[in-house]
C-alpha positions in Angstrom: 121.1 173.7 98.6 123.2 170.6 98.5 126.3 170.0 96.4 125.7 167.7 93.3 128.8 166.0 91.9 128.4 165.4 88.1 130.9 163.2 86.3 131.3 162.8 82.6 134.3 160.9 81.2 136.1 161.4 84.4 135.6 165.2 84.5 133.7 166.4 87.5 131.6 169.5 87.9 129.8 170.6 91.1 126.2 171.7 90.8 123.4 172.1 93.4 120.2 170.3 94.2 117.3 170.8 96.6 114.1 168.8 97.4 111.0 170.9 97.3 108.6 168.9 99.5 105.6 171.1 99.0 105.7 170.5 95.2 107.2 167.0 95.4 109.9 168.1 93.0 113.7 168.1 93.0 115.4 171.3 91.8 118.7 170.7 90.1 121.2 173.3 89.0 123.5 171.6 86.4 125.4 174.8 85.7 124.5 174.7 82.0 120.8 174.6 82.9 118.3 174.3 85.7 115.6 171.6 85.8 112.8 170.3 88.0 112.6 166.5 88.4 109.5 164.7 89.5 109.4 161.2 91.1 107.7 158.7 88.8 108.7 155.6 90.8 110.2 155.2 94.2 111.0 152.4 96.7 114.0 151.5 98.8 115.8 150.1 95.8 115.1 152.4 92.8 114.1 155.9 92.1 113.1 157.0 88.6 112.8 160.6 87.9 111.6 162.5 84.9 111.7 166.2 83.9 108.6 167.8 85.2 106.0 168.3 82.4 107.4 165.6 80.1 107.1 161.9 79.6 110.7 161.3 78.6 114.2 162.2 79.7 114.3 159.7 82.5 116.8 159.6 85.3 117.3 156.2 87.0 119.0 155.9 90.4 119.6 152.4 92.0 120.5 151.5 95.5 123.7 149.4 95.1 123.2 147.8 98.5 119.9 146.2 97.3 120.7 145.8 93.6 124.4 144.9 93.5 124.4 144.3 89.7 122.5 147.6 89.1 120.2 145.6 86.8 117.2 147.8 87.2 115.1 146.2 84.4 115.4 142.8 86.0 114.4 144.3 89.4 111.4 146.0 87.9 110.3 142.8 86.1 107.7 142.2 88.8 106.1 145.5 88.1 104.0 146.7 85.1 105.3 150.0 83.8 103.6 152.3 81.4 106.6 154.1 79.8 104.4 156.9 78.4 103.3 157.9 81.9 105.8 155.9 83.9 103.6 154.8 86.7 104.1 152.0 89.2 101.1 149.8 89.3 100.5 149.0 93.0 100.5 145.3 93.9 99.3 144.0 97.3 100.1 140.5 98.6 97.3 138.1 99.3 98.5 135.1 101.3 97.0 131.8 100.1 96.1 128.8 102.2 98.9 126.7 100.6 101.6 129.2 101.6 102.0 130.9 98.2 101.5 134.6 97.7 99.1 136.0 95.1 100.3 139.5 94.0 97.4 141.5 92.9 97.6 144.7 90.9 94.9 146.7 92.7 95.1 149.9 90.6 95.2 151.9 93.8 92.0 150.3 95.0 91.9 148.6 98.4 90.0 145.6 97.2 90.2 142.9 94.6 87.9 142.9 91.5 87.5 141.0 88.2 89.9 142.1 85.6 92.9 142.9 87.8 96.3 141.5 86.8 98.0 139.1 89.1 101.3 137.4 89.7 102.0 134.3 91.8 105.1 134.7 94.0 106.1 137.6 91.7 106.0 135.3 88.7 103.4 134.5 86.0 100.3 133.0 87.6 99.1 129.7 86.0 95.4 129.4 85.2 93.4 127.9 88.0 91.7 128.6 91.3 93.5 130.1 94.2 92.2 130.1 97.8 92.8 132.8 100.4 91.6 132.6 104.0 88.5 134.8 104.7 87.7 136.5 108.0 86.0 133.4 109.4 87.1 129.8 109.6 84.5 128.4 107.2 84.9 131.1 104.6 87.5 131.3 101.8 88.0 133.9 99.1 88.4 132.2 95.7 90.3 133.7 92.8 89.6 132.2 89.4 92.6 133.2 87.3 92.9 133.1 83.5 95.7 134.6 81.5 97.2 136.2 84.7 94.0 138.1 85.3 91.1 137.7 87.8 88.3 136.2 85.8 85.9 135.5 88.7 85.8 136.1 92.4 83.8 133.9 94.8 83.4 133.5 98.5 83.5 129.8 99.4 81.4 128.9 102.4 81.5 125.5 104.0 78.5 123.9 105.8 78.8 120.6 107.7 75.5 118.7 107.7 74.1 115.2 108.3 74.4 114.7 104.5 78.0 115.6 104.4 79.9 118.8 103.7 78.4 121.4 101.4 80.6 124.0 99.7 78.9 127.0 98.1 80.7 129.4 95.7 78.9 132.6 96.5 79.1 135.6 94.1 77.8 137.8 97.0 79.8 137.7 100.2 76.8 138.1 102.4 74.0 136.1 100.9 73.2 133.3 98.4 72.5 134.2 94.8 70.6 132.2 92.1 73.2 130.3 90.1 75.8 129.9 92.9 77.6 126.6 92.5 77.0 124.0 95.2 79.2 121.0 96.0 78.3 118.1 98.4 81.4 116.2 99.5 83.4 117.8 96.7 81.1 116.8 93.8 78.1 118.7 92.4 75.2 118.6 94.9 72.2 116.5 93.8 68.9 118.1 92.8 66.5 118.9 95.6 66.1 120.7 98.8 69.0 120.8 101.3 69.2 122.1 104.9 72.5 123.8 105.6 71.7 125.3 109.1 68.7 126.2 111.2 66.3 128.2 109.0 68.7 128.0 106.1 67.6 125.9 103.1 68.5 125.8 99.5 67.1 124.2 96.4 69.6 122.9 93.9 69.1 122.2 90.2 72.0 121.0 88.1 74.6 121.8 90.7 73.5 125.4 91.3 71.1 127.2 93.7 67.7 127.6 92.0 66.1 129.1 95.2 66.6 129.4 98.9 64.3 129.9 101.9 64.3 129.8 105.7 62.0 126.7 105.8 
C-alpha cells in the first residue's frame, strides 16, 4: 500500500492506494470509505478513472509536464468520447502522399473501412479525396471523405501504356470489378478495348470497366 495525500480546502489527510494489476483496478482507502477505480482512458498525458461498476463519478488526472494549463477538455478535443461509457476511440495515423496525416478512428480494427470517422492532422477533415501510398509504387489507397467519414475506399492502380497513363479506381485490391472508374491521362477513358499489360485487357463504357479479359 502506498500513501495517498488528500487535500480539501488546505486540510490534508493521508489515505492509502494500491494498483491491482490482475484486475486492472486501483484500490483506494479514503478513510471515510474504500473504492475501486477502473481506468477508462489512459495515455502519457491524461488518466481518467471511474468508480468500478458505474458510468459516473469520474476522476481526471493530468500530467502537468505535458498539459501545463491542465486544460484536459482541449487536449481531448482530438478524441471522440462517449461519456456514458467513457471510452477512447482508437485513431491510427495514415501518412498521405502530400505530407498530411489522416487520423482514422478504426474502432479497434486493424484496417480501414467505409463509415469510419476521420480527422486531418487532428482537425476536421474537409470533403474530398485523400491519397496514401500503397505497398507498391504504382498503387495508392484512396479515401473518399464526406462529412468527416470514409464514404468510399479505392485502390488506385497506374498503368503506363502506348496510349498514355491509365488510372483505375479498384473497389477490390486484387482484381478489377465491373464499374471500376478508369481514367486515361487524367480524364475519363474513351469507350472501347484497352490493353494495360501483357494478357491484361479491359473494356470501358462511359468511363468505367464493363468487362475485362486476358486477350
